[in-house]
N, C-alpha and C positions, 0 to 999 in steps of 0.2 A: 676263443679267448684263452689266453695263457694264464695258467695260475701263477700267482706271487708266491714263491716259496716263503714259509714262515721263517724268522730268524732263529737261529740256534741259540741254545743256552750260552754257549760262549761268546755268540756275537751280541747278544743282549748285554751280557757282562761287560763287553769290550764299549759298548754304546754307553752304558751307564757310567763306566769309569771315564769316558771321554767328557760326558757331559758334567761329571762331576769336577774333574780338572779345570774345564772352562769356567765354572762358577767360581772356583778358588782363585783362578788367575782374574777374573773381572773384579771380585771383590777385593782383592789384594791390591790391584792397580787404583781402584777408586779410593780406597782408605788410604793408602800411601799418598796419592795425589792431594786429597783433601786435608787431611790430618799431617802429613810429612812422616818420613820413614821412622824416626825415633818415637814418635807419640803413638804410632800404630802398634796393637799386640796382635799375635797369632790367634788369640781368642776372639777378637773383634772381628777378624778376618773369617774365622769359622762360623760364627753367628750369621755374618753377611752371607757367607757362601751356602749356608743351613747345611753344614757338615759337622762332624765331631772335631775337636781340636786334634785328636789322635789322627784323624784321617788326613789332615794336610801333612803330616810328618811322614806319610808314605810317599809324598812328592817332592818334598823339600827337606833339608836336614835341620834347617832353623829359619828364623826369620829373614836372616840375610841371604841364605841360599832363596828363600821364596822371592824376593825382589830380584834376584839373579835370574831366577826360572822366568819371571813375568818379563824382563826386560829381554831374554833370550829369544822369545818367540817375537817381540817386536822388532827386534834387530833383525832377526832372520826374513821378516817382511820387509825392513828397509834395504837390507842387502838385494833382495830380489828387484825391488824397484830401481835400485840404483845401476843394475846390470841390464835393465831393458835395452833392447836394440836401439831405440832411438837416443839413448843417452851414451852409448859407447861407439857412434857412427861419426865421422869427422876428424879433424885436426888433432892430435894428441894434446896441443895446448888447450884447445877448448873441451875435450873429452874429460881430461883429469880433473877439473874443478867442478863440472857439472857431475862427475860421479860420486863426489863427496857431498853434493849439496843434499841428497836426502837424509844424510847422517846428521847434518846441521840442523835439519828442519825437524827431525825425530827429537833431538836434545833439546830444541827451542820449545818444543810442545811438551815436553817432560823436564822442564828445567829445574823445578823443585827437587826433583829426585836424582838428576844427572850427576850430582858430585857424589852423592851416596852410592849409585851405582858403579861410578869408576874406582871408588875407593875400596870397594868391595871386590872388584875385578883385579885391583891391584895386591891387595893384602888379605883378602879374605881366602881360607881354603875349605871348600865344600864341593859336592858333585856338580851342581850346575855351573860353578866358575870354572871347572875344568872344561865343561862343555862349550861355554862361552869363550874361552882361550882356544879351543877347537876351531869354532865357528870362524874366529878371527884369522885362524890359520888358512881355513878354508878360502875366505875371501881373499887373502894374499895371494893364493894359488890361483885364484881366478884373475886377479889383476895381473898376475905374472903371464898367465895365457893371452891376456889381451896385448899386453907388451910383445910378447914372442909373435903374435900375428903381425905386429907394427914391424919387427924386425923382417918378416918375409916380404913385406910391401916395400922395404928399404926406407921406412922413416925413422927408424933408430938403428944405431950401429949392430951389427952382429956379434961385436966382441962383448956386448953387454950381458950379464947373465940375468935373465927376467926376474927370477925369483929375488935376487938381491936387491934389483931396482924396485921390485914391488914393496919388499919391506922398508926401503928408503922411502919411498913414496907415502906408504902408510904411516911410518913414523912422523913425516912432516904433518899429516893431518892430524894425529894423535896428540903431537905437542901443540898444535894451533887450538885443538878442542880443550885441552887441559887448561891452558892460558886464557881461553876465553870464560871456563867455568869458574877460575879462581883469581879472577881479577875484574876490574870495572871495563875492560874492553867490550865495545859492542860487537853484535853479530857481524855487522856490516864490515867493520875495521877487521875483524877476525878472517872473514871471508877473503878480504882483498889481501892481505898479509899470506895467506896460504895459496891464493892464486899466483902472487909474486914468486913465491918459493917453488910452487910447481912449475912455473915457467923458466926458472933457473934449472931446475933439475931436467927439464925435457931438453933444454939447450946442451947440457952434458950427455944425455942419452944420444941425442942425434949427432954429436961429434964424429966425424969419420963415416957416417952414413951416406948411403947413395941417394940421389935425388928421386923422390918417388915416381 
C-alpha cells in the first residue's frame, strides 16, 4: 500500500487561502443578489464569509472590485461553456448566435447585478476590472481563431482580418446586451436583433469567399 504524503505547510496555506477566497466569493454573490449591490457592505460580506473585513481587501481593492472579482470567475465559466465543441460546429450563421447564448443566459440569471457590473467594467478602475478587460480580449482572440479556421475551409473571405472581424462581432453583442439591460426590451427581442445583425455581418465576411 502506497503511503499518501502529508501536505506541506505551503500546500496547506494555499488550500486554506483557496477555501477562504471561495467563501468570500460565495458570500459576496449571495448578498449582492439578495440585497442589491448598493445595499450590501463589505462588512456584511466578511461576516457571512467568516473572515475579517481586512482579509477581503487582500483579494479585492474595494466593494466594486469585489463584484468584478465575483463576476470574473462566473464569466470565465460562461466563456468555457460558450466555446464547447458542439457550439462551434456548423454553419457560421448558426454558430455565432449560439456562441453568445450562454452570456445572455448568465446575465438573465444575474439580471439584478448585471447593470452594476457593466457600469463598473466601463468606468471603475481597479485590479479586477483590468483582469476582466483582459479576459474579454482573450475571448475575442478565441473568436478570431474560430474565424481563421473558417477561412481555411473557405467559408469566409481570406482578405478578412480575423481579429478585426472578431472585435466587430463582439461589439454587436455588447451593444445588444447594453440595450437590453438599459431599456424595456425583452430578452427574446434582443436575441432576435442580435441574430439579424450577426447574419448581416456573416454575409459581409463571406463576400468573395470560395464555396466550402
